[in-house]
N, C-alpha and C positions, 0 to 999 in steps of 0.2 A: 751406755757411754757418757761419762761426767760431761759437766758443761765446759770445763777446761779443754777437754779433749775434742769436743765439737768445735769450741773456739778456735784450735789449731788446725783442725781439718778445714774450716772456712777460710781462714786466714792463707793457708796453702793453696785453696781453690782460687783465691784472689790473684795471688802470684802467678799460678798457672794460665789464668785466663787473661792476664796483662791488666787488671784492676789494681789502681793505686790505692792501698788502704791507708788511712790517715786517721790518727788518734789525736784529738785537739780538744781544748776547752769550747765548749758549745753550751748555749742555754737548754737546747732540746736534745734528743737522743742522737740525732745524725740521719744519714741516708745517702742516696746515690746521687751522682752529679756527673755530667758530661760536659767537659770543656774541650773545645777544638779537637773532636773526635777522640778524647783521651776520657776513660772513665775512671771516676773516683768513688770510693766510699769513705765517708768522712764520718767518724764515731766519736761521741763524747768520751774521753779518757777517764772520766769519774763514773761511766757506768758501770753496772755490775756486770758480771761475766755472762749471766743470763741475757741480759739486756743487749751485751754486745752481740751475742749469738743470734737473737731475733733481729736486730737492725741489719746485721751483715746478710742473713739469710734472705730477708724481704728484699735488700738491696740487690743482692745477686739475681733475684727473680727478673729484675729489669733489665740488667745487663745482657745484650745479645751474646749468645754462646759462641765460643771460639772452638772450632773443630769438633763440633758436637758434644762438647762436654756438657754434662749435667751439673746441677747444682746438687753437693752431696746432701743426704738428707739428716736432719739434726735430731730426729727421734721425736722431741718433745715440742717442736714447733708445729702448731695444727695446721692441716692442709687448707688452703684458701686464705691464709693469714697474710700472702703477700700483697703489697701494694698494687692495684690494679694499673695496669698501662693504660694510657690515654692515646687517642688517635694521633695526637701531636704534642709531645712532651715540651715542647719549646715554641709556644705560639708568639706570634709577632705581637708587639705592644699594642697596635691598633687592631689587634683581632683577626688580621688576615691572615691566611696559611699560605 
């Protein structure tokens, strides 16, 4: 499967899972964000197709699955490349949970 096809599959998966996918000008590559119980994946619009595939795939690993849907395989993304989830992804500023 070509990178462009994998990207289209991942974009469709975002829509099916209720994840808002945003392409914008960023200094970095992008990633996952949760704001008021809504999930966003923000990707640098200038990133290559391969980078977009990797960023979206890794970010979808952190989004809770809706109705048991799995993240589609991208073929070229190495297993274990996903960003590890933390116990509390949004700790309080004073360190309390």
